[in-house]
C-alpha positions as CSV (number, residue, x, y, z in Angstrom):
1,M,0.0,0.0,0.0
2,V,1.5,3.3,-1.1
3,L,0.9,6.2,1.4
4,K,0.0,9.7,0.5
5,T,3.1,12.0,0.7
6,S,1.8,13.9,3.7
7,S,1.0,10.7,5.6
8,R,4.4,9.2,4.8
9,R,6.2,12.3,6.0
10,K,4.2,12.3,9.3
11,Q,5.0,8.6,9.8
12,L,8.6,9.3,8.9
13,L,8.8,12.0,11.6
14,D,7.2,9.7,14.1
15,I,9.7,7.0,13.4
16,L,12.6,9.4,13.9
17,K,11.1,10.9,17.1
18,N,10.5,7.4,18.6
19,S,13.8,5.8,17.5
20,D,16.6,5.0,19.9
21,S,19.1,4.9,17.1
22,P,19.6,6.7,13.8
23,A,17.6,5.5,10.8
24,S,19.3,5.3,7.4
25,A,17.7,6.6,4.2
26,S,17.9,3.1,2.7
27,F,16.2,1.6,5.7
28,L,13.4,4.2,5.6
29,A,13.0,3.8,1.8
30,E,12.6,0.1,2.2
31,H,10.1,0.6,5.1
32,F,7.9,2.9,3.0
33,G,8.4,1.2,-0.3
34,V,9.9,4.3,-2.0
35,S,13.3,5.2,-3.3
36,R,16.1,6.5,-1.2
37,Q,15.9,9.8,-3.0
38,V,12.2,10.2,-2.0
39,I,13.2,9.9,1.6
40,V,16.1,12.4,1.2
41,S,13.5,14.8,-0.3
42,D,11.0,14.2,2.5
43,I,13.7,14.9,5.1
44,A,14.6,18.2,3.3
45,I,10.9,19.2,3.3
46,L,10.5,18.2,7.0
47,R,13.6,20.3,7.9
48,A,12.3,23.3,5.9
49,S,9.0,23.1,7.8
50,G,10.8,23.4,11.1
51,S,11.5,19.8,12.1
52,S,15.0,19.4,13.6
53,I,16.4,16.4,11.8
54,T,20.1,15.9,11.7
55,S,22.2,13.6,9.5
56,T,24.8,11.5,11.3
57,S,27.2,8.9,9.9
58,K,24.6,6.3,11.0
59,G,21.5,7.9,9.6
60,Y,18.9,10.5,10.4
61,V,18.2,11.6,14.0
62,F,15.4,13.8,15.4
63,E,17.0,16.5,17.5
64,Y,14.9,17.4,20.5
65,N,14.6,21.0,21.6
66,D,14.9,22.2,25.2
67,E,11.2,21.4,25.9
68,E,11.4,17.8,24.6
69,K,15.0,16.6,25.2
70,K,15.9,13.0,24.5
71,Y,17.9,12.8,27.7
72,P,16.5,14.3,31.0
73,Y,19.9,15.8,31.7
74,E,22.6,17.1,29.4
75,G,25.9,18.5,30.3
76,V,29.2,19.3,28.6
77,I,32.7,18.0,29.4
78,A,35.9,19.4,28.0
79,V,38.4,16.6,27.3
80,C,41.9,16.1,25.9
81,H,43.3,12.7,24.9
82,T,45.2,10.9,22.2
83,A,43.7,8.7,19.6
84,D,44.9,5.7,21.6
85,Q,42.6,6.8,24.5
86,L,39.5,7.2,22.4
87,A,38.0,3.8,23.5
88,E,38.8,4.4,27.1
89,E,37.0,7.8,27.0
90,L,33.9,6.6,25.2
91,Y,33.6,3.4,27.2
92,S,33.9,5.4,30.4
93,I,30.9,7.5,29.4
94,V,28.6,4.7,28.2
95,D,29.6,2.3,31.0
96,F,28.3,4.8,33.6
97,G,25.0,5.4,31.9
98,G,25.8,8.3,29.6
99,A,25.3,8.9,25.9
100,I,27.7,10.9,23.8
101,V,25.4,13.3,22.0
102,N,28.0,15.2,20.1
103,V,31.6,16.4,19.9
104,T,32.5,20.1,19.5
105,I,35.8,21.7,18.6
106,D,36.8,25.4,18.3
107,H,38.7,25.6,15.1
108,P,41.0,28.6,14.6
109,I,39.7,29.2,11.0
110,Y,36.2,27.8,10.9
111,G,35.1,28.5,14.4
112,T,32.9,26.1,16.3
113,L,32.5,22.7,14.5
114,V,30.0,20.2,15.9
115,G,29.8,16.5,14.9
116,N,26.8,14.5,16.0
117,M,27.6,11.1,17.5
118,D,24.6,9.7,19.4
119,V,26.7,6.9,20.9
120,A,25.0,5.2,23.9
121,S,26.4,1.7,24.3
122,R,29.6,-0.3,24.0
123,Y,28.3,-1.8,20.7
124,E,27.9,1.8,19.3
125,V,31.4,2.7,20.7
126,N,32.8,-0.3,18.8
127,L,31.1,0.7,15.6
128,F,32.3,4.3,15.9
129,I,35.9,3.2,16.6
130,E,35.8,0.7,13.6
131,K,34.5,3.5,11.4
132,S,37.2,5.9,12.6
133,E,40.0,3.3,12.0
134,A,38.6,2.5,8.6
135,V,39.1,6.1,7.5
136,D,42.3,6.7,9.5
137,N,42.3,8.4,12.9
138,S,43.1,11.7,11.3
139,A,39.4,11.9,10.5
140,L,38.6,12.6,14.2
141,L,37.6,16.2,14.8
142,S,39.9,16.4,17.9
143,I,43.0,15.9,15.7
144,L,42.5,19.5,14.5
145,T,42.9,20.8,18.1
146,D,45.6,18.7,19.5
147,G,43.1,16.4,21.2
148,I,41.1,19.1,22.9
149,H,37.3,18.8,22.4
150,I,34.0,19.1,24.1
151,H,31.4,16.4,24.4
152,K,27.7,16.9,25.2
153,I,26.7,14.0,27.4
154,G,23.1,12.9,27.9
155,T,22.2,11.1,31.1
156,R,19.2,10.3,33.2
157,D,20.1,12.9,35.9
158,K,22.8,15.3,37.0
159,R,24.2,12.8,39.5
160,T,25.0,10.4,36.7
161,F,26.7,13.2,34.6
162,D,28.8,14.2,37.7
163,L,29.9,10.6,38.1
164,I,31.0,10.4,34.5
165,K,32.9,13.7,34.8
166,K,34.6,12.5,38.0
167,V,35.7,9.2,36.3
168,L,37.1,11.1,33.3
169,I,39.0,13.5,35.5
170,E,40.5,10.6,37.5
171,K,41.6,9.0,34.2
172,G,43.3,12.2,33.1
173,I,41.0,12.6,30.1
174,A,38.6,15.4,31.3
175,L,40.0,18.9,31.7
176,S,38.9,20.1,35.2
């Protein structure tokens, strides 16, 4: 059964809002029985109409505004580490109940650059690391700032966030 365009877009938005993980254009196209290009067009139209949808390396993600956050508490942590410490940093965050929402760097030429991550489990950390190794560690944003970067971390509460920050400081990864 082929849906009307407006109905498909509404359902597409509902899928993204209710998904715990990014949804690829290919997956969505198969789900709705349309081409990948139709989904890309639908996403562009939803964005133009005010929906906050972000493209990540794993697919599309609905970005919640302050009134409807995905995580009850979000905080930022400034960190500095080598590429060899990447796994330790990310595992420390997810093992204590956090999700890495994004990474931000302050580039001397381009200003603030933000990369969406949406990594919330060891499995997703492993996928992220595999992907970064497949394209060479120089692809990490932090390489542009000698390892210094900021993570937005989503957690269930401030106490969990504070625990993650404490652990990263103890490991010499977080800048206090």
